[in-house]
C-alpha positions as CSV (number, residue, x, y, z in Angstrom):
1,M,-33.0,21.9,-38.7
2,K,-33.4,24.5,-35.8
3,S,-36.0,22.4,-34.2
4,I,-33.8,19.3,-34.4
5,S,-30.9,21.4,-33.0
6,N,-33.0,22.7,-30.2
7,K,-34.2,19.2,-29.2
8,L,-30.5,17.7,-29.4
9,A,-29.5,20.7,-27.1
10,S,-32.4,19.9,-24.7
11,L,-31.5,16.2,-24.6
12,L,-27.9,17.1,-23.8
13,L,-28.8,19.4,-21.1
14,T,-31.2,16.7,-19.5
15,A,-28.3,14.1,-19.8
16,G,-26.0,16.5,-18.1
17,A,-28.3,17.2,-15.3
18,L,-28.8,13.6,-14.6
19,L,-25.1,13.0,-14.7
20,G,-24.4,15.8,-12.5
21,S,-27.1,14.8,-9.9
22,A,-25.7,11.1,-10.0
23,A,-22.3,12.5,-9.2
24,H,-23.6,14.6,-6.3
25,A,-25.2,11.4,-5.0
26,V,-21.9,10.2,-3.7
27,S,-20.5,11.9,-0.5
28,D,-17.1,12.3,0.9
29,L,-15.8,9.2,2.6
30,P,-14.2,9.7,6.0
31,G,-10.9,8.2,6.1
32,G,-11.1,7.7,2.4
33,P,-11.3,9.7,-0.8
34,A,-13.4,12.8,-1.1
35,V,-15.6,14.1,-4.1
36,R,-13.5,16.1,-6.3
37,Q,-10.6,16.0,-4.0
38,L,-7.5,18.1,-5.1
39,N,-5.3,18.0,-1.9
40,L,-3.6,15.0,-0.1
41,A,-6.0,13.1,2.2
42,P,-6.7,14.5,5.6
43,P,-3.9,13.1,7.9
44,A,-4.5,10.7,10.9
45,T,-0.9,10.3,11.8
46,R,2.0,12.7,12.6
47,I,4.0,11.3,9.7
48,A,1.2,12.3,7.3
49,E,1.0,15.6,8.7
50,E,4.7,16.3,8.2
51,Q,4.2,15.0,4.6
52,H,1.3,17.9,4.1
53,F,3.7,20.5,5.5
54,L,6.5,19.4,3.2
55,H,4.1,19.2,0.2
56,W,3.0,22.9,0.8
57,M,6.4,24.2,1.8
58,M,8.1,22.9,-1.4
59,L,5.2,24.0,-3.5
60,I,5.2,27.6,-2.2
61,I,9.0,27.7,-2.6
62,C,9.1,26.5,-6.0
63,T,6.2,29.0,-6.7
64,V,8.0,31.8,-5.6
65,I,11.0,30.9,-7.5
66,F,9.0,30.4,-10.6
67,V,7.3,33.8,-10.4
68,A,10.6,35.6,-9.4
69,V,12.6,34.2,-12.1
70,F,9.9,34.7,-15.0
71,S,9.1,38.1,-13.7
72,V,12.7,39.3,-14.1
73,M,13.0,37.5,-17.4
74,F,9.8,39.1,-19.0
75,Y,10.7,42.4,-17.4
76,S,14.0,42.3,-19.0
77,I,12.5,41.3,-22.4
78,L,10.0,44.0,-22.4
79,K,11.8,47.0,-21.0
80,H,14.9,46.4,-22.7
81,R,14.2,45.4,-26.0
82,K,15.8,46.6,-29.3
83,S,12.8,48.4,-30.5
84,L,13.0,50.9,-27.5
85,G,16.7,51.6,-28.5
86,Y,18.6,49.5,-25.8
87,K,21.8,47.9,-26.9
88,P,23.2,44.6,-25.4
89,A,25.8,44.9,-22.9
90,T,29.4,43.7,-23.8
91,F,30.6,42.1,-20.6
92,H,31.8,38.5,-20.3
93,E,31.2,37.6,-16.5
94,S,30.6,38.9,-13.1
95,V,32.2,37.0,-10.1
96,T,29.7,38.4,-8.0
97,V,26.8,37.2,-10.0
98,E,28.3,33.9,-10.3
99,I,28.8,33.5,-6.5
100,I,25.1,34.7,-5.8
101,W,23.4,32.2,-8.1
102,T,25.7,29.4,-6.9
103,I,25.2,30.1,-3.1
104,A,21.5,30.9,-3.2
105,P,20.3,27.8,-4.7
106,F,22.6,25.7,-2.7
107,V,21.0,27.4,0.5
108,I,17.5,26.9,-0.8
109,V,18.0,23.2,-1.5
110,I,19.7,22.7,2.0
111,L,16.6,24.3,3.6
112,M,14.3,22.0,1.6
113,A,16.3,18.9,2.2
114,L,16.8,19.2,5.9
115,P,13.0,18.7,6.9
116,A,12.6,16.3,4.1
117,T,15.4,14.0,5.3
118,K,14.0,14.2,9.0
119,V,10.7,12.9,7.8
120,L,12.1,10.3,5.5
121,V,14.3,8.8,8.3
122,A,11.2,8.8,10.6
123,Q,9.1,6.9,7.9
124,K,11.7,4.1,7.9
125,D,12.1,3.8,11.7
126,T,10.1,0.6,12.3
127,T,11.8,-0.2,15.7
128,N,10.0,-0.5,19.1
129,A,6.7,-1.2,17.5
130,D,3.8,-2.1,19.7
131,L,2.1,-4.3,17.1
132,T,3.6,-6.1,14.2
133,V,1.3,-7.2,11.3
134,K,2.4,-9.0,8.3
135,A,0.3,-8.0,5.1
136,T,0.6,-10.4,2.1
137,G,-0.7,-9.4,-1.3
138,Y,-2.5,-12.0,-3.2
139,Q,-4.2,-11.6,-6.7
140,W,-6.5,-10.0,-5.7
141,K,-7.0,-9.7,-1.9
142,W,-4.8,-9.0,1.4
143,G,-3.9,-11.6,3.9
144,Y,-3.1,-10.2,7.5
145,D,-1.1,-12.1,10.1
146,Y,-0.6,-10.7,13.7
147,I,2.9,-11.6,14.3
148,K,3.8,-9.7,17.5
149,G,1.8,-7.7,20.2
150,E,-1.6,-8.0,21.4
151,G,-3.5,-10.2,19.0
152,E,-0.6,-12.4,18.0
153,G,-1.5,-15.3,16.4
154,L,-4.7,-14.1,14.6
155,A,-4.6,-14.3,10.8
156,F,-7.4,-13.9,8.1
157,V,-7.7,-12.8,4.4
158,S,-9.5,-9.6,3.5
159,T,-11.6,-9.6,0.5
160,L,-13.6,-7.1,-1.4
161,D,-17.2,-7.3,-0.3
162,A,-19.3,-9.6,-2.6
163,S,-22.1,-7.1,-3.0
164,H,-19.7,-4.5,-4.2
165,R,-18.3,-6.8,-6.8
166,A,-21.7,-7.7,-8.0
167,L,-22.6,-4.0,-8.2
168,S,-19.5,-3.4,-10.3
169,D,-20.3,-6.3,-12.6
170,N,-23.7,-4.9,-13.1
171,G,-22.2,-1.5,-14.3
172,A,-22.5,0.2,-10.9
173,K,-26.1,1.1,-11.5
174,G,-28.6,2.3,-8.7
175,D,-27.5,3.9,-5.5
176,I,-23.7,3.8,-5.0
177,P,-22.3,3.7,-1.5
178,D,-19.7,6.1,-0.4
179,N,-17.3,3.3,0.2
180,Y,-17.9,1.7,-3.3
181,L,-15.2,-0.9,-4.0
182,L,-13.6,-0.1,-0.5
183,K,-15.7,-2.3,1.7
184,V,-14.1,-5.7,2.6
185,D,-15.2,-8.7,4.6
186,N,-12.3,-8.4,7.2
187,P,-10.9,-5.1,7.9
188,L,-7.3,-4.8,9.4
189,V,-7.9,-3.7,13.0
190,V,-5.4,-2.0,15.1
191,P,-5.5,0.2,18.4
192,V,-5.2,3.9,18.4
193,N,-2.1,5.6,19.4
194,K,0.1,2.4,19.1
195,K,3.0,2.1,16.9
196,V,2.0,-0.4,14.2
197,R,4.7,-2.0,12.0
198,V,3.4,-3.5,8.7
199,I,5.8,-6.2,7.0
200,T,4.8,-6.5,3.4
201,T,5.3,-9.4,1.0
202,A,3.5,-10.9,-1.8
203,N,2.4,-14.4,-3.0
204,D,2.4,-13.9,-6.8
205,V,3.2,-10.5,-8.3
206,I,4.1,-7.0,-7.1
207,H,1.6,-5.3,-4.9
208,A,1.7,-2.2,-2.9
209,F,0.2,-1.5,0.6
210,M,-0.9,2.2,0.6
211,V,-3.2,4.1,3.1
212,P,-3.1,7.8,2.3
213,A,-4.4,9.0,5.6
214,F,-1.5,7.4,7.3
215,G,1.0,8.6,4.8
216,I,2.2,5.0,4.1
217,K,2.9,3.3,0.7
218,Q,5.2,0.1,0.7
219,D,5.6,-2.4,-2.2
220,A,4.9,-6.0,-1.5
221,I,7.3,-8.1,-3.6
222,P,7.4,-11.9,-3.9
223,G,10.3,-13.3,-2.1
224,F,11.3,-10.1,-0.4
225,V,10.2,-8.5,2.9
226,R,9.7,-4.8,3.3
227,D,8.3,-2.9,6.2
228,T,6.7,0.2,7.1
229,W,4.8,1.7,10.1
230,F,2.0,4.2,11.4
231,R,0.6,5.4,14.6
232,A,-3.2,6.3,14.2
233,E,-4.0,9.3,16.3
234,K,-7.8,9.0,16.0
235,V,-10.2,6.2,16.0
236,G,-12.2,5.5,12.8
237,D,-12.1,3.8,9.4
238,F,-9.4,4.5,7.0
239,Y,-9.3,3.2,3.5
240,G,-6.5,2.6,0.8
241,Q,-5.9,0.4,-2.2
242,C,-3.2,-1.7,-3.8
243,A,-1.0,0.9,-5.6
244,E,0.9,-1.3,-8.1
245,L,-0.8,-2.6,-11.3
246,C,-1.0,-6.2,-10.4
247,G,-3.4,-7.8,-12.8
248,K,-7.1,-7.4,-14.1
249,E,-8.6,-7.4,-10.7
250,H,-6.2,-4.5,-9.5
251,A,-9.2,-2.3,-9.0
252,Y,-10.7,-4.8,-6.7
253,M,-8.0,-5.0,-3.9
254,P,-9.0,-2.5,-1.3
255,I,-7.3,-1.8,2.1
256,H,-9.6,-1.2,5.1
257,V,-8.1,-0.2,8.4
258,K,-10.3,-0.1,11.4
259,V,-8.8,1.9,14.3
260,L,-10.3,1.2,17.8
261,S,-9.8,2.5,21.2
262,A,-7.4,0.3,23.5
263,E,-10.4,-1.2,25.4
264,D,-12.4,-1.9,22.2
265,Y,-9.2,-3.4,20.5
266,S,-8.8,-5.8,23.4
267,A,-12.5,-6.8,23.3
268,W,-12.0,-7.4,19.5
269,V,-8.9,-9.6,20.0
270,N,-10.7,-11.8,22.5
271,A,-13.7,-12.3,20.4
272,E,-11.5,-13.1,17.4
273,K,-9.5,-15.7,19.3
274,K,-12.7,-17.2,20.4
275,K,-13.9,-17.3,16.8
276,A,-10.7,-18.8,15.8
277,A,-10.7,-21.5,18.4
278,A,-14.4,-22.3,17.4
279,K,-13.4,-22.6,13.8
280,A,-10.3,-24.6,14.3
281,D,-11.0,-28.1,12.3
282,D,-9.8,-31.3,13.3
283,P,-7.9,-32.6,10.1
284,S,-8.7,-36.1,11.1
285,K,-12.6,-35.3,11.1
286,V,-14.3,-37.4,8.2
287,W,-16.9,-35.2,6.4
288,A,-19.9,-35.9,4.5
289,L,-20.0,-35.0,0.8
290,D,-22.9,-32.6,1.1
291,D,-21.5,-30.7,4.2
292,L,-18.1,-30.3,2.8
293,S,-19.4,-29.3,-0.8
294,K,-21.4,-26.5,0.8
295,R,-18.4,-25.2,2.8
296,G,-16.4,-25.5,-0.4
297,E,-18.9,-23.3,-2.3
298,K,-18.3,-20.3,0.3
299,V,-14.4,-20.9,-0.1
300,Y,-14.7,-20.9,-3.8
301,A,-16.8,-17.8,-3.9
302,A,-14.3,-15.8,-1.6
303,N,-11.2,-17.1,-3.1
304,C,-11.6,-18.6,-6.7
305,A,-14.5,-17.1,-8.5
306,A,-12.8,-13.8,-9.4
307,C,-10.3,-15.7,-11.6
308,H,-12.1,-18.9,-12.5
309,Q,-15.5,-17.1,-12.7
310,P,-18.6,-18.4,-10.6
311,N,-19.4,-20.9,-13.3
312,G,-16.1,-22.4,-13.4
313,K,-15.4,-21.5,-17.2
314,G,-12.4,-19.3,-16.4
315,A,-11.5,-16.4,-18.9
316,G,-8.5,-15.7,-21.1
317,P,-5.3,-17.5,-19.7
318,I,-7.3,-18.6,-16.6
319,K,-8.1,-22.1,-17.1
320,A,-11.5,-23.5,-16.9
321,L,-12.4,-25.8,-13.9
322,D,-15.6,-27.1,-15.4
323,G,-14.3,-30.1,-17.5
324,S,-10.8,-29.8,-16.3
325,A,-8.9,-33.0,-16.6
326,T,-7.1,-32.4,-13.3
327,V,-10.3,-31.7,-11.4
328,L,-12.0,-34.9,-13.0
329,D,-9.0,-37.0,-12.1
330,A,-9.4,-39.7,-9.5
331,D,-6.0,-38.9,-8.2
332,H,-6.8,-36.3,-5.7
333,A,-3.2,-35.4,-5.1
334,R,-2.9,-33.5,-8.5
335,Q,-5.4,-30.9,-7.7
336,I,-4.4,-30.6,-4.1
337,A,-0.8,-29.9,-5.1
338,V,-1.9,-27.1,-7.5
339,L,-3.7,-25.4,-4.6
340,L,-0.8,-25.9,-2.3
341,N,2.1,-25.0,-4.6
342,G,0.4,-23.0,-7.3
343,Q,1.6,-23.5,-11.0
344,N,2.4,-21.6,-14.2
345,N,4.9,-19.3,-12.6
346,G,2.5,-17.9,-10.2
347,T,-0.5,-17.3,-12.7
348,M,-2.3,-19.8,-10.4
349,P,-1.1,-18.8,-6.9
350,A,-0.4,-21.0,-4.0
351,W,-3.2,-21.2,-1.3
352,K,-1.3,-22.6,1.7
353,Q,-2.8,-20.0,3.8
354,L,-6.0,-21.8,3.6
355,S,-6.7,-24.5,6.2
356,D,-6.7,-28.2,5.4
357,T,-10.4,-28.3,5.6
358,D,-10.9,-25.3,3.4
359,I,-8.8,-26.7,0.8
360,A,-10.4,-30.1,0.9
361,A,-13.8,-28.4,0.8
362,V,-13.0,-26.4,-2.4
363,V,-11.7,-29.2,-4.2
364,T,-14.6,-31.5,-3.3
365,Y,-16.9,-28.6,-4.5
366,T,-15.1,-28.2,-7.9
367,K,-15.2,-31.8,-8.4
368,N,-19.0,-32.0,-8.0
369,S,-20.1,-28.8,-9.4
370,W,-21.2,-27.6,-12.9
371,S,-20.7,-30.6,-15.2
372,N,-18.1,-32.2,-12.8
373,K,-20.4,-34.7,-11.4
374,T,-17.6,-37.1,-10.1
375,G,-19.1,-38.0,-6.7
376,Q,-15.5,-37.7,-5.3
377,L,-14.9,-36.6,-1.7
378,V,-11.6,-35.2,-0.5
379,Q,-10.9,-35.4,3.2
380,P,-9.0,-32.9,5.2
381,A,-6.5,-35.8,6.0
382,E,-5.4,-36.1,2.4
383,V,-4.4,-32.3,2.2
384,L,-2.4,-32.6,5.6
385,A,-0.5,-35.4,4.3
386,L,0.7,-33.6,1.1
387,R,1.1,-30.2,2.8
388,G,4.8,-30.9,3.7
389,K,5.8,-32.4,0.4
């Protein structure tokens, strides 16, 4: 028995050592979470710095009050207990004491409320923004539209990097990158030292746009518009996540904000506008089946596979596309309408933000993948004709 116990203890120690070394393999992520982080994220904005001050100020005040009150209480209990011969006083009230313990807490609360109110008011002041971006929450990705300021007109969807999703699906084995489950294909890019207003809304369920280093967290609610703002004071990469439990892929909805210098931001805007112009498709263009299917495969992997699975089989309440009557139907309008308008009270969200060509491509792909060998081809012009209906 003793030999078995020793072997078991040895195995446990070895496993602990391996787990410990694995934990140490991940380093702090600048602009994101730190290993064994206890405090708030290092601030990158003035608002975040003020939040740090409020956090520590109130913690210290509450700790001092806690220690003082309980010290007096325990001192009184120990030094004036019956066993030492003390007898209880027989007074009813003291006007002086009543005034002190009414005024003192009132003064303390006011001293705490004044700086807190100042920061809260500043957090809500979204006027005079240099750049306005709309952040739309989708299950499970973010859409960014540059509405006002330098970069106006740019729009893209930000999705978790496919390699990180694959790593998670395989049990996160092997080398884990420091930005695990925070890497995206298209980060939100903003200039340094500029006031950025973020308008939040959602396409399906409630999400929340949160970047701890900026001190911002704003709910994104379907049918409503909320806003917040930040002014990053340093260049670099900063990370956040959706902070509302929005469904089974909630953990795969990161936020990556890349802060650039004014010159680098202008260069990025010019490059992105050139890319957008190059990608602009003529909806009247007639595509070949193979070309459109290849494009649709990429659109499906980026936007649809998370729910409907790469094999098109779906999962749980998510309907399968492989063998679906809607997908197999020769009436293309049925499936196009689902993508444009959604269905089942948002369980299947609307995908109007995709271009006519992308929607035509993904519909064509699903109609000709897995067991769905229909040979049907959906042209962008069909999507354009139904978009306004």
